[in-house]
N, CA and C atoms as a LAMMPS dump frame, in Angstrom:
ITEM: TIMESTEP
0
ITEM: NUMBER OF ATOMS
336
ITEM: BOX BOUNDS ff ff ff
-5.0000000000000000e+02 5.0000000000000000e+02
-5.0000000000000000e+02 5.0000000000000000e+02
-5.0000000000000000e+02 5.0000000000000000e+02
ITEM: ATOMS id mol type element x y z
1 1 1 N 59.565 446.973 -454.051
2 1 2 C 58.93 447.529 -455.275
3 1 3 C 59.991 447.484 -456.355
4 2 1 N 59.531 447.178 -457.531
5 2 2 C 60.42 447.032 -458.643
6 2 3 C 60.813 448.436 -459.23
7 3 1 N 61.909 448.545 -459.894
8 3 2 C 62.296 449.872 -460.563
9 3 3 C 61.166 450.359 -461.475
10 4 1 N 60.491 449.44 -462.255
11 4 2 C 59.454 449.825 -463.146
12 4 3 C 58.27 450.426 -462.325
13 5 1 N 57.871 449.835 -461.28
14 5 2 C 56.813 450.308 -460.404
15 5 3 C 57.177 451.712 -459.799
16 6 1 N 58.394 451.878 -459.378
17 6 2 C 58.815 453.145 -458.834
18 6 3 C 58.791 454.233 -459.954
19 7 1 N 59.204 453.815 -461.114
20 7 2 C 59.195 454.821 -462.242
21 7 3 C 57.763 455.194 -462.604
22 8 1 N 56.87 454.242 -462.562
23 8 2 C 55.434 454.521 -462.86
24 8 3 C 54.881 455.588 -461.816
25 9 1 N 55.223 455.319 -460.508
26 9 2 C 54.72 456.295 -459.465
27 9 3 C 55.447 457.672 -459.627
28 10 1 N 56.716 457.697 -459.986
29 10 2 C 57.441 458.929 -460.222
30 10 3 C 56.795 459.749 -461.318
31 11 1 N 56.415 459.055 -462.426
32 11 2 C 55.787 459.746 -463.542
33 11 3 C 54.415 460.266 -463.142
34 12 1 N 53.674 459.505 -462.418
35 12 2 C 52.294 459.895 -461.945
36 12 3 C 52.41 461.143 -461.051
37 13 1 N 53.394 461.067 -460.127
38 13 2 C 53.567 462.166 -459.219
39 13 3 C 54.024 463.503 -459.96
40 14 1 N 54.92 463.333 -460.909
41 14 2 C 55.411 464.539 -461.612
42 14 3 C 54.238 465.101 -462.461
43 15 1 N 53.446 464.203 -463.042
44 15 2 C 52.228 464.732 -463.827
45 15 3 C 51.306 465.464 -462.922
46 16 1 N 51.038 464.829 -461.754
47 16 2 C 50.186 465.534 -460.755
48 16 3 C 50.714 466.844 -460.306
49 17 1 N 52.015 466.875 -460.005
50 17 2 C 52.679 468.124 -459.556
51 17 3 C 52.524 469.19 -460.612
52 18 1 N 52.808 468.88 -461.875
53 18 2 C 52.722 469.854 -462.94
54 18 3 C 51.258 470.389 -463.098
55 19 1 N 50.284 469.458 -462.957
56 19 2 C 48.884 469.872 -463.106
57 19 3 C 48.504 470.76 -461.886
58 20 1 N 48.918 470.442 -460.73
59 20 2 C 48.571 471.206 -459.558
60 20 3 C 49.255 472.623 -459.706
61 21 1 N 50.485 472.643 -460.141
62 21 2 C 51.163 473.911 -460.314
63 21 3 C 50.314 474.866 -461.257
64 22 1 N 49.839 474.344 -462.304
65 22 2 C 49.051 475.103 -463.214
66 22 3 C 47.735 475.553 -462.59
67 23 1 N 47.014 474.624 -461.93
68 23 2 C 45.713 474.925 -461.278
69 23 3 C 45.888 475.966 -460.166
70 24 1 N 46.899 475.769 -459.38
71 24 2 C 47.129 476.82 -458.31
72 24 3 C 47.382 478.179 -458.855
73 25 1 N 48.18 478.203 -459.873
74 25 2 C 48.494 479.461 -460.512
75 25 3 C 47.251 480.13 -461.047
76 26 1 N 46.388 479.357 -461.719
77 26 2 C 45.157 479.804 -462.23
78 26 3 C 44.22 480.348 -461.16
79 27 1 N 44.17 479.588 -460.032
80 27 2 C 43.337 480.03 -458.902
81 27 3 C 43.811 481.352 -458.258
82 28 1 N 45.175 481.408 -458.133
83 28 2 C 45.711 482.625 -457.615
84 28 3 C 45.386 483.896 -458.448
85 29 1 N 45.363 483.716 -459.802
86 29 2 C 44.982 484.794 -460.719
87 29 3 C 43.575 485.123 -460.531
88 30 1 N 42.681 484.121 -460.462
89 30 2 C 41.222 484.344 -460.254
90 30 3 C 40.964 485.104 -458.891
91 31 1 N 41.646 484.644 -457.883
92 31 2 C 41.396 485.23 -456.54
93 31 3 C 41.822 486.652 -456.518
94 32 1 N 42.99 486.964 -457.174
95 32 2 C 43.537 488.3 -457.094
96 32 3 C 42.946 489.219 -458.147
97 33 1 N 42.045 488.645 -458.999
98 33 2 C 41.496 489.343 -460.076
99 33 3 C 40.66 490.572 -459.699
100 34 1 N 39.993 490.548 -458.533
101 34 2 C 39.234 491.647 -458.064
102 34 3 C 38.009 491.915 -458.909
103 35 1 N 37.284 492.974 -458.65
104 35 2 C 36.149 493.428 -459.421
105 35 3 C 35.015 492.413 -459.501
106 36 1 N 33.807 492.875 -459.646
107 36 2 C 32.667 492.066 -459.722
108 36 3 C 32.302 491.769 -461.151
109 37 1 N 31.896 490.668 -461.455
110 37 2 C 31.361 490.322 -462.846
111 37 3 C 29.954 490.97 -462.926
112 38 1 N 29.477 491.203 -464.163
113 38 2 C 28.211 491.786 -464.351
114 38 3 C 27.149 490.972 -463.69
115 39 1 N 26.306 491.566 -462.869
116 39 2 C 25.208 490.799 -462.202
117 39 3 C 25.676 490.125 -460.945
118 40 1 N 26.978 490.162 -460.607
119 40 2 C 27.4 489.424 -459.39
120 40 3 C 27.218 490.305 -458.166
121 41 1 N 26.691 489.751 -457.157
122 41 2 C 26.479 490.506 -455.868
123 41 3 C 27.749 490.378 -455.031
124 42 1 N 27.891 491.328 -454.047
125 42 2 C 29.011 491.234 -453.176
126 42 3 C 29.049 489.898 -452.376
127 43 1 N 27.905 489.481 -451.957
128 43 2 C 27.83 488.183 -451.211
129 43 3 C 28.321 487.006 -452.097
130 44 1 N 27.842 486.965 -453.265
131 44 2 C 28.137 485.954 -454.231
132 44 3 C 29.697 485.944 -454.538
133 45 1 N 30.224 487.138 -454.75
134 45 2 C 31.687 487.365 -454.997
135 45 3 C 32.434 486.854 -453.816
136 46 1 N 32.034 487.173 -452.625
137 46 2 C 32.868 486.85 -451.415
138 46 3 C 32.721 485.335 -451.169
139 47 1 N 31.58 484.74 -451.428
140 47 2 C 31.425 483.296 -451.211
141 47 3 C 32.231 482.568 -452.242
142 48 1 N 32.184 483.045 -453.469
143 48 2 C 32.956 482.43 -454.53
144 48 3 C 34.466 482.563 -454.275
145 49 1 N 34.924 483.7 -453.814
146 49 2 C 36.334 483.787 -453.5
147 49 3 C 36.757 482.912 -452.327
148 50 1 N 35.885 482.745 -451.341
149 50 2 C 36.112 481.943 -450.216
150 50 3 C 36.284 480.472 -450.666
151 51 1 N 35.364 480.097 -451.547
152 51 2 C 35.424 478.724 -452.115
153 51 3 C 36.712 478.519 -452.884
154 52 1 N 37.135 479.478 -453.706
155 52 2 C 38.343 479.306 -454.459
156 52 3 C 39.558 479.28 -453.607
157 53 1 N 39.572 480.039 -452.506
158 53 2 C 40.663 480.006 -451.546
159 53 3 C 40.754 478.685 -450.833
160 54 1 N 39.591 478.067 -450.531
161 54 2 C 39.602 476.79 -449.885
162 54 3 C 40.14 475.713 -450.801
163 55 1 N 39.79 475.755 -452.097
164 55 2 C 40.233 474.794 -453.063
165 55 3 C 41.779 475.017 -453.243
166 56 1 N 42.201 476.22 -453.303
167 56 2 C 43.64 476.524 -453.5
168 56 3 C 44.407 475.931 -452.287
169 57 1 N 43.89 476.114 -451.078
170 57 2 C 44.603 475.61 -449.915
171 57 3 C 44.629 474.102 -449.92
172 58 1 N 43.568 473.456 -450.369
173 58 2 C 43.55 471.98 -450.463
174 58 3 C 44.498 471.504 -451.535
175 59 1 N 44.544 472.178 -452.648
176 59 2 C 45.453 471.805 -453.691
177 59 3 C 46.941 472.043 -453.305
178 60 1 N 47.164 473.098 -452.577
179 60 2 C 48.534 473.35 -452.033
180 60 3 C 49 472.281 -451.108
181 61 1 N 48.096 471.775 -450.287
182 61 2 C 48.391 470.668 -449.343
183 61 3 C 48.765 469.37 -450.141
184 62 1 N 47.969 469.018 -451.201
185 62 2 C 48.232 467.938 -452.104
186 62 3 C 49.634 468.133 -452.768
187 63 1 N 49.855 469.341 -453.183
188 63 2 C 51.08 469.664 -453.9
189 63 3 C 52.256 469.394 -452.9
190 64 1 N 52.086 469.784 -451.655
191 64 2 C 53.158 469.568 -450.667
192 64 3 C 53.413 468.091 -450.486
193 65 1 N 52.324 467.304 -450.369
194 65 2 C 52.476 465.823 -450.204
195 65 3 C 53.142 465.185 -451.443
196 66 1 N 52.815 465.726 -452.652
197 66 2 C 53.437 465.181 -453.843
198 66 3 C 54.893 465.417 -453.793
199 67 1 N 55.299 466.626 -453.402
200 67 2 C 56.737 466.955 -453.36
201 67 3 C 57.447 466.043 -452.371
202 68 1 N 56.827 465.782 -451.216
203 68 2 C 57.446 464.901 -450.224
204 68 3 C 57.495 463.485 -450.781
205 69 1 N 56.496 463.027 -451.524
206 69 2 C 56.498 461.643 -452.06
207 69 3 C 57.644 461.545 -453.092
208 70 1 N 57.822 462.638 -453.909
209 70 2 C 58.914 462.634 -454.872
210 70 3 C 60.332 462.575 -454.14
211 71 1 N 60.445 463.265 -453.041
212 71 2 C 61.667 463.177 -452.269
213 71 3 C 61.864 461.775 -451.697
214 72 1 N 60.774 461.174 -451.27
215 72 2 C 60.791 459.797 -450.68
216 72 3 C 61.259 458.758 -451.761
217 73 1 N 60.861 459.055 -453.052
218 73 2 C 61.28 458.184 -454.123
219 73 3 C 62.767 458.301 -454.313
220 74 1 N 63.28 459.548 -454.173
221 74 2 C 64.789 459.789 -454.39
222 74 3 C 65.561 459.052 -453.311
223 75 1 N 65.041 459.06 -452.076
224 75 2 C 65.802 458.514 -450.926
225 75 3 C 65.571 457.095 -450.681
226 76 1 N 64.623 456.545 -451.421
227 76 2 C 64.351 455.079 -451.272
228 76 3 C 63.338 454.69 -450.172
229 77 1 N 62.537 455.63 -449.648
230 77 2 C 61.518 455.335 -448.642
231 77 3 C 60.114 455.403 -449.153
232 78 1 N 59.909 455.613 -450.476
233 78 2 C 58.614 455.645 -450.991
234 78 3 C 57.893 454.31 -450.814
235 79 1 N 56.582 454.398 -450.427
236 79 2 C 55.823 453.206 -450.177
237 79 3 C 55.987 452.63 -448.774
238 80 1 N 56.783 453.286 -447.954
239 80 2 C 56.894 452.898 -446.534
240 80 3 C 56.153 453.865 -445.704
241 81 1 N 55.265 453.424 -444.809
242 81 2 C 54.507 454.254 -443.979
243 81 3 C 55.413 455.06 -443.077
244 82 1 N 55.229 456.369 -443.011
245 82 2 C 56.09 457.224 -442.158
246 82 3 C 55.7 457.115 -440.64
247 83 1 N 54.522 456.543 -440.316
248 83 2 C 54.139 456.395 -438.974
249 83 3 C 54.533 454.998 -438.334
250 84 1 N 54.343 453.933 -439.072
251 84 2 C 54.642 452.612 -438.528
252 84 3 C 55.841 451.897 -439.242
253 85 1 N 56.277 452.444 -440.263
254 85 2 C 57.344 451.903 -441.103
255 85 3 C 56.982 450.599 -441.78
256 86 1 N 55.714 450.232 -441.912
257 86 2 C 55.233 449.186 -442.653
258 86 3 C 55.05 449.532 -444.104
259 87 1 N 54.805 448.595 -444.93
260 87 2 C 54.656 448.836 -446.376
261 87 3 C 53.233 449.397 -446.67
262 88 1 N 53.108 450.395 -447.507
263 88 2 C 51.84 450.817 -447.943
264 88 3 C 51.393 449.955 -449.127
265 89 1 N 50.192 449.4 -449.056
266 89 2 C 49.777 448.494 -450.124
267 89 3 C 49.685 449.146 -451.467
268 90 1 N 49.894 448.356 -452.506
269 90 2 C 49.913 448.902 -453.862
270 90 3 C 48.553 449.541 -454.275
271 91 1 N 47.506 448.962 -453.829
272 91 2 C 46.132 449.519 -454.176
273 91 3 C 46.021 450.953 -453.606
274 92 1 N 46.583 451.211 -452.433
275 92 2 C 46.462 452.518 -451.846
276 92 3 C 47.383 453.426 -452.603
277 93 1 N 48.584 453.041 -452.926
278 93 2 C 49.508 453.853 -453.712
279 93 3 C 48.939 454.166 -455.12
280 94 1 N 48.282 453.177 -455.679
281 94 2 C 47.63 453.418 -457.005
282 94 3 C 46.602 454.47 -456.953
283 95 1 N 45.834 454.485 -455.839
284 95 2 C 44.757 455.372 -455.677
285 95 3 C 45.264 456.805 -455.231
286 96 1 N 46.227 456.837 -454.322
287 96 2 C 46.788 458.062 -453.755
288 96 3 C 48.272 457.94 -453.744
289 97 1 N 48.941 458.146 -454.877
290 97 2 C 50.327 457.932 -454.871
291 97 3 C 51.206 458.783 -453.972
292 98 1 N 50.65 459.867 -453.514
293 98 2 C 51.348 460.76 -452.625
294 98 3 C 51.128 460.53 -451.121
295 99 1 N 50.344 459.4 -450.803
296 99 2 C 50.03 459.204 -449.414
297 99 3 C 51.381 458.858 -448.633
298 100 1 N 51.516 459.44 -447.477
299 100 2 C 52.692 459.165 -446.664
300 100 3 C 52.419 457.886 -445.701
301 101 1 N 51.182 457.488 -445.492
302 101 2 C 50.867 456.504 -444.512
303 101 3 C 49.996 455.374 -445.036
304 102 1 N 50.082 454.291 -444.33
305 102 2 C 49.235 453.092 -444.684
306 102 3 C 47.776 453.363 -444.268
307 103 1 N 46.869 452.521 -444.595
308 103 2 C 45.458 452.68 -444.355
309 103 3 C 45.274 452.634 -442.81
310 104 1 N 45.907 451.716 -442.109
311 104 2 C 45.741 451.636 -440.656
312 104 3 C 46.144 452.91 -439.974
313 105 1 N 47.317 453.449 -440.319
314 105 2 C 47.76 454.697 -439.708
315 105 3 C 46.929 455.919 -440.143
316 106 1 N 46.457 455.944 -441.333
317 106 2 C 45.538 456.965 -441.757
318 106 3 C 44.265 456.963 -440.846
319 107 1 N 43.779 455.813 -440.594
320 107 2 C 42.603 455.668 -439.728
321 107 3 C 42.81 456.236 -438.361
322 108 1 N 44.038 455.959 -437.844
323 108 2 C 44.401 456.385 -436.503
324 108 3 C 44.565 457.935 -436.552
325 109 1 N 45.123 458.468 -437.592
326 109 2 C 45.252 459.951 -437.705
327 109 3 C 43.957 460.576 -437.796
328 110 1 N 43.013 460.004 -438.559
329 110 2 C 41.649 460.648 -438.686
330 110 3 C 40.898 460.578 -437.422
331 111 1 N 41.111 459.604 -436.591
332 111 2 C 40.391 459.456 -435.307
333 111 3 C 40.95 460.443 -434.289
334 112 1 N 42.18 460.869 -434.411
335 112 2 C 42.762 461.775 -433.453
336 112 3 C 42.206 463.157 -433.539
């Protein structure tokens, strides 16, 4: 991968990390906000909080993967599958720059 390509991915990852940091912080504030809104039932409030917590957990996992990808950029292993050591194709990195594995290995992981 060229230095320009690596820099492009680094910038994308940093932008994503910053956006996730803000979104997670906002979700944490909403979840800890307590109290019911006017007209909101206990069931609705509980369901809404459960959904917000699930979204926060998902975003935290992506945030973790982004941080790992940034470290991989620093050490020179970005774009290399951590399962098979093969190259992760550019189209996959363009779609999911924080992915740690190639498509083949992702398929194997999902099947397990």
